[in-house]
C-alpha positions in Angstrom: -7.6 16.6 4.8 -5.0 14.6 6.7 -4.4 10.9 6.3 -3.5 9.3 9.7 -3.4 5.6 8.9 -3.8 3.2 6.1 -4.7 -0.5 6.7 -4.6 -3.2 4.1 -7.1 -5.9 5.1 -7.6 -9.4 3.9 -11.4 -10.1 4.1 -11.6 -13.8 3.1 -11.8 -16.3 4.6 -11.6 -14.2 7.7 -10.8 -10.6 8.5 -7.0 -10.1 8.9 -4.8 -7.0 9.0 -2.0 -7.5 6.4 -0.3 -4.2 7.0 -0.8 -1.0 8.9 0.9 2.2 7.8 0.9 5.2 10.2 1.4 8.7 8.8 3.0 11.5 10.8 2.9 15.2 10.6 5.3 16.5 7.9 6.9 14.4 5.2 6.6 10.7 5.2 8.9 8.3 3.2 8.3 4.9 1.8 11.5 2.9 2.3 12.5 -0.8 2.4 13.0 -1.8 6.0 14.2 -5.3 5.1 17.7 -6.7 4.6 17.4 -7.4 0.9 20.2 -6.5 -1.5 18.1 -4.3 -3.8 17.1 -1.4 -1.6 14.1 0.5 -2.9 13.2 -1.9 -5.7 10.0 -3.9 -5.4 9.1 -2.3 -2.0 5.6 -1.4 -3.4 6.0 2.4 -3.6 3.9 2.8 -6.7 1.2 0.3 -5.6 1.0 2.0 -2.2 0.5 5.4 -3.9 -2.1 4.0 -6.2 -4.0 2.7 -3.2 -4.0 6.1 -1.5 -5.1 7.6 -4.8 -8.0 5.2 -5.0 -9.0 5.8 -1.4 -9.2 9.5 -2.2 -11.6 8.9 -5.1 -9.4 8.5 -8.2 -10.7 6.3 -10.9 -8.0 3.8 -11.7 -8.1 2.8 -15.4 -6.9 -0.7 -14.7 -7.9 -1.7 -11.2 -7.4 -5.5 -12.0 -3.6 -5.0 -12.4 -3.5 -3.3 -9.0 -5.5 -6.1 -7.4 -3.2 -8.7 -9.0 -0.1 -6.9 -7.7 -1.6 -6.9 -4.2 -2.5 -10.6 -4.4 1.1 -11.4 -5.3 2.4 -9.6 -2.2 0.1 -11.6 0.1 
């Protein structure tokens, strides 16, 4: 199985693409592309990996915490 793209969508009040992440062949890295002082902290690495895990069928023990973190980012 190969993951090509992951899109985070806001569905209410209307459909809106929040972020699109394209994956490439080989290794892919999650890095902070912004100009903040704390590089790598608070970028959303763990949340992003949990989303991929859920998409692939994992059963998240505490999905409400993941949703709350996503809502804070929006």
